[in-house]
C-alpha positions, -999 to 999 in steps of 0.1 A, spaced: 123 88 -748 125 118 -724 150 122 -697 144 120 -660 136 151 -641 162 168 -631 142 183 -599 130 144 -589 165 134 -588 181 162 -572 158 155 -544 161 120 -541 198 126 -538 199 148 -512 171 130 -491 184 93 -501 214 99 -515 235 79 -493 219 49 -497 221 51 -534 185 57 -544 192 88 -567 215 66 -589 189 37 -589 166 65 -605 192 76 -631 196 37 -637 227 36 -624 224 4 -609 256 -9 -597 267 28 -585 233 24 -566 247 -10 -546 282 6 -541 268 39 -527 243 16 -504 271 -9 -490 294 20 -483 267 50 -473 275 71 -503 313 60 -501 314 78 -464 294 111 -476 320 121 -505 300 108 -535 268 114 -520 278 154 -524 296 152 -552 261 136 -568 242 163 -552 266 191 -569 268 169 -604 227 170 -606 225 206 -596 249 222 -619 234 202 -648 264 180 -653 248 144 -649 229 124 -670 207 94 -669 226 60 -675 214 55 -713 233 96 -717 202 112 -719 202 148 -697 178 157 -671 151 175 -679 
């Protein structure tokens, strides 16, 4: 199966990352719930995820590379 799209993940992280929508897209359900309840871990996790996606260090929940 092909990996998730990096551009989509990055846009979701920037716009809706505080609510965990980017994590849901990538398949990280528990992470998404934590981000939603804590507002992106008070913004820290939100910025971290944007950085990880933009620098090609994030994978989807199945370990697939973002394409």
